[in-house]
Residue frames relative to the residue before (quaternion, step in Angstrom):
aa qw qx qy qz dx dy dz
M 1.0000 0.0000 0.0000 0.0000 0.00 0.00 0.00
S 0.6831 0.5293 -0.3270 0.3823 3.63 0.84 -0.84
K 0.6421 0.5017 -0.3941 0.4251 3.57 1.16 -0.30
Y 0.6074 0.5268 -0.3937 0.4456 3.63 1.20 0.07
I 0.4974 0.7125 -0.4036 0.2864 3.55 1.18 -0.37
P 0.6347 0.5103 -0.3550 0.4591 3.68 0.90 -0.81
G 0.6579 0.5453 -0.2900 0.4311 3.60 0.92 -0.93
I 0.6559 0.5199 -0.2667 0.4779 3.47 1.09 -1.03
L 0.6751 0.4869 -0.2905 0.4721 3.59 0.96 -0.97
I 0.6047 0.5286 -0.3474 0.4840 3.66 1.02 -0.64
G 0.6533 0.5291 -0.3039 0.4482 3.56 0.92 -0.96
V 0.6352 0.5279 -0.3169 0.4662 3.61 1.02 -0.89
V 0.6663 0.5053 -0.3014 0.4581 3.58 0.89 -1.04
V 0.6670 0.4881 -0.3126 0.4682 3.59 0.97 -0.95
A 0.6056 0.5407 -0.3610 0.4590 3.65 1.04 -0.73
F 0.6890 0.4806 -0.2863 0.4609 3.65 0.78 -0.98
M 0.6801 0.4845 -0.3106 0.4541 3.60 0.85 -0.91
T 0.6591 0.5219 -0.2917 0.4562 3.48 0.91 -1.02
S 0.6632 0.5219 -0.2984 0.4459 3.59 0.87 -0.90
L 0.6498 0.5191 -0.2891 0.4740 3.53 1.12 -0.95
L 0.6825 0.4888 -0.2998 0.4532 3.58 0.93 -0.88
F 0.6686 0.4981 -0.2995 0.4638 3.50 1.05 -0.86
K 0.6228 0.5478 -0.3287 0.4517 3.59 1.13 -0.70
V 0.6827 0.4772 -0.2707 0.4826 3.61 0.97 -0.94
F 0.8517 0.3001 -0.0974 0.4184 3.57 0.61 -1.15
I 0.7991 0.3040 -0.1404 0.4993 3.60 0.99 -0.74
F 0.8175 0.1038 -0.0172 0.5662 3.71 0.74 -1.03
P 0.0584 -0.8447 0.5301 0.0461 3.66 0.32 1.12
E 0.7249 0.3927 -0.2295 0.5174 3.56 1.20 -0.55
G 0.8065 0.3120 -0.1649 0.4744 3.65 -1.07 0.54
G 0.5903 -0.6083 0.4327 0.3069 3.47 -1.44 -0.14
T 0.3386 0.7586 -0.5085 0.2265 3.66 1.21 0.17
A 0.6176 0.5596 -0.3786 0.4026 3.60 0.89 -0.73
Y 0.6926 0.4751 -0.3065 0.4480 3.57 0.93 -0.78
V 0.5885 0.5409 -0.3789 0.4664 3.62 1.08 -0.59
Y 0.6620 0.5159 -0.2908 0.4594 3.57 0.87 -0.78
G 0.6481 0.5275 -0.2728 0.4767 3.43 1.01 -1.02
V 0.6767 0.4669 -0.3051 0.4807 3.63 0.76 -0.90
F 0.6220 0.5411 -0.3394 0.4530 3.67 0.94 -0.88
I 0.7135 0.4520 -0.2661 0.4645 3.61 0.71 -1.06
G 0.6526 0.4846 -0.3294 0.4804 3.65 0.99 -0.73
G 0.6676 0.4847 -0.3337 0.4562 3.57 0.85 -0.79
F 0.6231 0.5387 -0.3462 0.4492 3.60 0.99 -0.68
I 0.6578 0.5161 -0.2813 0.4710 3.52 1.01 -0.85
A 0.6475 0.5110 -0.2913 0.4845 3.51 1.03 -0.80
Y 0.6156 0.5629 -0.3007 0.4624 3.54 1.06 -0.79
I 0.7053 0.4383 -0.2686 0.4882 3.54 0.82 -1.08
L 0.6712 0.4998 -0.3141 0.4484 3.64 0.82 -0.72
S 0.6061 0.5154 -0.3438 0.4988 3.66 1.17 -0.66
N 0.6411 0.5231 -0.3398 0.4472 3.64 0.97 -0.73
L 0.7251 0.4210 -0.2330 0.4927 3.51 1.08 -0.62
A 0.4131 0.7458 -0.4412 0.2801 3.63 1.34 -0.06
G 0.6493 0.5196 -0.3117 0.4596 3.67 1.17 -0.54
N 0.5109 0.6374 -0.4539 0.3559 3.69 1.11 -0.19
R 0.1252 -0.7793 0.6131 0.0331 3.44 -1.14 0.71
K 0.6039 -0.5703 0.4166 0.3695 3.56 -1.15 0.46
V 0.0203 -0.7995 0.6001 -0.0142 3.61 -0.57 1.10
A 0.4568 -0.6910 0.5026 0.2475 3.54 -0.96 0.97
S 0.3551 -0.7000 0.5690 0.2451 3.52 -1.06 0.63
A 0.5036 -0.6246 0.5124 0.3061 3.51 -1.19 0.72
S 0.4715 -0.6257 0.5327 0.3201 3.56 -1.24 0.65
G 0.7173 -0.4350 0.3512 0.4157 3.54 -1.43 0.20
E 0.6544 0.5112 -0.3121 0.4616 3.60 1.00 -0.88
E 0.6355 0.5212 -0.3277 0.4660 3.61 0.99 -0.95
K 0.6701 0.4969 -0.3139 0.4534 3.59 0.87 -0.86
A 0.6568 0.5231 -0.3093 0.4466 3.57 0.96 -0.86
A 0.6374 0.5393 -0.2959 0.4640 3.50 1.13 -0.77
A 0.6582 0.5115 -0.2813 0.4755 3.49 1.08 -0.92
L 0.6879 0.4795 -0.2842 0.4648 3.57 1.02 -0.80
A 0.5633 0.5893 -0.3996 0.4192 3.59 1.26 -0.21
L 0.2587 -0.8240 0.4622 0.2011 3.52 1.41 -0.35
R 0.5067 0.5912 -0.4414 0.4459 3.64 1.09 0.75
P 0.2046 -0.7807 0.5806 0.1074 3.62 -0.51 1.21
P 0.6485 -0.4672 0.3903 0.4570 3.56 -1.22 0.06
P 0.6328 -0.5495 0.3442 0.4232 3.66 -0.99 0.67
G 0.8218 0.2418 -0.1989 0.4760 3.60 -1.05 0.89
K 0.6658 0.4329 -0.2905 0.5338 3.60 1.35 0.03
A 0.3402 -0.6986 0.5897 0.2200 3.48 -1.47 0.07
L 0.3236 -0.7377 0.5618 0.1885 3.48 -1.26 0.47
L 0.1711 -0.7449 0.6372 0.0990 3.65 -0.87 1.05
V 0.0491 -0.7682 0.6383 0.0117 3.57 -0.93 0.98
V 0.0101 0.7969 -0.6023 0.0456 3.53 -0.71 1.08
Y 0.0490 -0.7814 0.6220 -0.0095 3.55 -0.84 1.07
R 0.2040 -0.7376 0.6344 0.1092 3.49 -1.42 0.48
E 0.0905 0.7592 -0.6400 0.0765 3.50 -1.02 0.95
G 0.4943 0.6357 -0.4915 0.3316 3.54 -1.33 0.27
F 0.5310 -0.6714 0.4474 0.2589 3.48 -1.32 0.44
V 0.6162 0.5633 -0.3414 0.4317 3.63 1.06 -0.76
A 0.8614 -0.0476 -0.0323 0.5046 3.50 -0.83 1.13
K 0.1902 0.8266 -0.5148 0.1243 3.62 1.16 0.66
L 0.7242 0.4273 -0.2756 0.4659 3.71 0.94 -0.60
A 0.5822 0.5574 -0.3866 0.4482 3.64 1.16 -0.16
G 0.4331 -0.7360 0.4710 0.2210 3.56 -0.83 1.07
L 0.2073 -0.7723 0.5921 0.0999 3.62 -0.82 1.11
N 0.2659 -0.7609 0.5701 0.1593 3.52 -0.46 1.20
L 0.1840 -0.7723 0.6042 0.0678 3.57 -1.11 0.98
A 0.0436 -0.7936 0.6066 -0.0182 3.51 -1.10 0.79
V 0.1503 -0.7612 0.6176 0.1285 3.62 -1.02 0.62
D 0.8315 -0.0351 -0.0217 0.5540 3.61 -0.69 1.05
G 0.7285 -0.4641 0.2215 0.4526 3.55 1.03 0.90
K 0.6414 0.4846 -0.3294 0.4952 3.67 1.24 0.11
E 0.3998 -0.7390 0.5009 0.2074 3.50 -0.68 1.24
F 0.0181 -0.8310 0.5558 0.0131 3.49 -1.03 0.65
A 0.8027 -0.0025 -0.0066 0.5964 3.66 1.19 -0.29
Q 0.2209 -0.7001 0.6585 0.1654 3.42 -1.54 0.15
L 0.0624 -0.8206 0.5677 0.0215 3.58 -0.74 0.93
T 0.2107 -0.6639 0.7051 0.1328 3.54 -1.35 0.75
A 0.4425 -0.6904 0.4926 0.2913 3.59 -1.23 0.22
P 0.6505 -0.2790 -0.7059 0.0273 1.63 -1.94 1.69
K 0.1988 0.7513 -0.6006 0.1876 3.49 -0.95 1.01
F 0.0872 -0.8078 0.5777 0.0781 3.55 -1.17 0.42
T 0.1281 -0.7761 0.6090 0.1024 3.55 -1.33 0.22
S 0.1872 -0.7665 0.5966 0.1469 3.55 -1.24 0.20
L 0.1429 -0.7848 0.6031 0.0003 3.53 -1.18 0.79
V 0.2825 -0.7354 0.5822 0.2009 3.66 -0.86 0.83
V 0.0394 -0.8176 0.5732 -0.0374 3.54 -0.80 1.19
S 0.5448 -0.5796 0.4655 0.3880 3.53 -1.14 0.21
P 0.5753 -0.5829 0.4171 0.3940 3.61 -1.06 0.52
G 0.5589 0.6060 -0.4681 0.3183 3.55 -1.17 0.59
I 0.6790 -0.4590 0.3711 0.4366 3.52 -1.34 -0.23
H 0.0231 0.7785 -0.6254 0.0469 3.69 -0.88 0.90
T 0.2819 -0.7114 0.6195 0.1750 3.49 -1.43 0.39
L 0.2287 -0.7165 0.6544 0.0783 3.57 -0.92 1.22
T 0.0260 -0.7733 0.6334 0.0067 3.64 -0.81 1.06
C 0.0101 -0.7873 0.6160 0.0255 3.59 -1.09 0.48
G 0.1461 0.7699 -0.6156 0.0834 3.51 -1.30 0.56
F 0.5104 -0.6589 0.4606 0.3053 3.58 -1.14 0.58
G 0.3652 -0.6661 0.6023 0.2454 3.50 -1.30 0.43
G 0.7105 0.4720 -0.2907 0.4335 3.60 -1.23 -0.07
L 0.7416 -0.3553 0.2994 0.4840 3.54 -1.18 -0.39
A 0.5612 0.5957 -0.4034 0.4092 3.62 1.18 -0.30
G 0.5393 0.6549 -0.3682 0.3804 3.64 1.23 -0.55
P 0.7483 0.3708 -0.2632 0.4830 3.69 0.54 -0.87
Q 0.6218 0.5378 -0.3517 0.4478 3.62 1.21 -0.24
S 0.7602 0.3108 -0.1722 0.5440 3.57 1.19 -0.23
K 0.4244 -0.6607 0.5304 0.3195 3.64 -1.00 0.65
K 0.4732 -0.6279 0.5330 0.3127 3.59 -1.16 0.66
G 0.3346 -0.7675 0.5250 0.1532 3.49 -1.12 0.83
S 0.0741 -0.7931 0.6026 0.0487 3.56 -1.20 0.50
Y 0.0028 0.8084 -0.5858 0.0579 3.51 -0.83 0.96
D 0.2453 -0.7698 0.5815 0.0958 3.58 -0.74 1.15
F 0.0640 0.7944 -0.5993 0.0752 3.53 -0.90 0.91
E 0.3267 -0.7048 0.5881 0.2248 3.56 -1.32 0.44
A 0.2159 -0.7651 0.6006 0.0850 3.47 -0.94 1.10
L 0.2404 -0.7880 0.5614 0.0779 3.54 -0.58 1.20
A 0.5339 -0.6288 0.4483 0.3444 3.52 -0.97 0.89
D 0.8367 0.1147 -0.1589 0.5114 3.53 -1.11 0.91
G 0.6632 0.4725 -0.3454 0.4665 3.69 1.05 0.49
F 0.3509 -0.7285 0.5225 0.2706 3.50 -1.19 -0.30
A 0.2550 -0.7106 0.6404 0.1409 3.51 -1.40 0.48
A 0.0116 0.8243 -0.5659 0.0099 3.62 -0.63 0.95
V 0.0298 0.7971 -0.6010 0.0514 3.57 -0.94 0.82
G 0.2564 -0.7409 0.6039 0.1437 3.51 -1.15 0.80
I 0.1871 -0.7785 0.5875 0.1176 3.54 -1.07 0.80
G 0.0299 -0.7802 0.6248 0.0020 3.50 -0.96 0.93
V 0.2884 -0.7469 0.5668 0.1943 3.57 -1.11 0.47
S 0.1101 -0.7948 0.5954 0.0419 3.53 -0.90 1.02
M 0.4720 -0.6778 0.4991 0.2619 3.51 -1.07 0.86
G 0.1866 -0.7603 0.6168 0.0821 3.50 -1.02 1.01
L 0.6716 -0.4856 0.3539 0.4335 3.55 -1.23 0.02
V 0.7734 0.2094 -0.1170 0.5868 3.57 1.09 -0.69
Q 0.7937 0.0930 -0.0074 0.6012 3.65 0.88 -0.90
G 0.4525 -0.6252 0.5567 0.3072 3.50 -1.34 0.41
N 0.2953 -0.7675 0.5557 0.1222 3.49 -1.30 0.59
M 0.3498 -0.7101 0.5550 0.2558 3.64 -1.02 0.50
R 0.1905 -0.7627 0.6152 0.0600 3.55 -1.03 1.08
F 0.1856 -0.7680 0.6092 0.0680 3.62 -0.82 1.05
T 0.0063 -0.7685 0.6398 -0.0112 3.59 -0.90 1.01
P 0.2451 -0.7617 0.5860 0.1278 3.57 -0.40 1.28
I 0.0803 -0.7367 0.6656 0.0886 3.58 -1.26 0.58
A 0.1835 -0.7817 0.5908 0.0789 3.56 -0.95 1.03
D 0.6428 0.5437 -0.3315 0.4257 3.59 1.08 -0.50
A 0.3761 -0.7615 0.4865 0.2050 3.65 -0.38 1.25
G 0.6500 0.5268 -0.3379 0.4310 3.62 0.88 -0.56
A 0.6490 0.5117 -0.2656 0.4964 3.51 1.12 -0.87
L 0.6400 0.5212 -0.3067 0.4741 3.52 1.01 -0.89
K 0.6706 0.4902 -0.2923 0.4739 3.65 0.84 -0.96
A 0.6469 0.5121 -0.3402 0.4512 3.60 0.91 -0.73
K 0.6733 0.4924 -0.2981 0.4640 3.53 0.98 -0.94
L 0.7811 0.3883 -0.2221 0.4357 3.65 0.77 -0.81
S 0.4853 0.7122 -0.4314 0.2668 3.60 1.21 -0.28
N 0.7448 0.3841 -0.2066 0.5050 3.56 1.15 -0.71
M 0.5708 0.5841 -0.3921 0.4234 3.62 1.25 -0.03
P 0.4876 -0.6308 0.5046 0.3312 3.56 -1.16 0.57
M 0.2865 -0.7666 0.5443 0.1842 3.59 -1.04 0.51
A 0.2623 -0.7367 0.5992 0.1718 3.61 -0.98 0.94
K 0.4643 -0.6540 0.5136 0.3050 3.55 -1.10 0.64
A 0.3512 -0.6925 0.5914 0.2178 3.51 -1.21 0.82
E 0.0685 -0.7885 0.6106 0.0259 3.59 -0.93 0.89
P 0.4710 -0.3268 -0.7531 0.3228 1.73 -0.67 2.40
A 0.5442 -0.6229 0.4517 0.3343 3.57 -1.27 0.39
E 0.7782 0.2009 -0.1288 0.5808 3.59 1.19 -0.25
M 0.0681 -0.7807 0.6190 0.0515 3.62 -1.14 0.80
């Protein structure tokens, strides 16, 4: 709850200031200025509460991005590449985990990579902040082959009640490199699991 307090306080201040400005300059008579002020302040508080789960994520260096785009894991390991694109909830941080261990958070458009051991793994994702309860957590099972890569894109679609995660696997290395070459890369912490 405490992570929502700054957004709520900013919303209250915006509501007060907007109501005051509307009352003085636009609607000097009646309560219309207060209705607009409360609506705008509430909207600001809602947006900031949705973003309350975002955390500072380090960007990868140019060398790290070039190494990830080479799609060559260390010998005997596999590379997982996860990217996020789309407009829905693009500013809300999507927390990523493999086999229950968090490794990155992505906003859209952005990608990350993680070295994993060969075998069957489960990629899970979900939003933090107020955006979390508004969207279902996503889960995607994949097989990581030794000396190979597994790549998946994550999109968010709006549902009637809750948003859903869409997973789009990509097996073509050329198409993947073309898609990711202009995207910023977020560092995975840790870089290997």
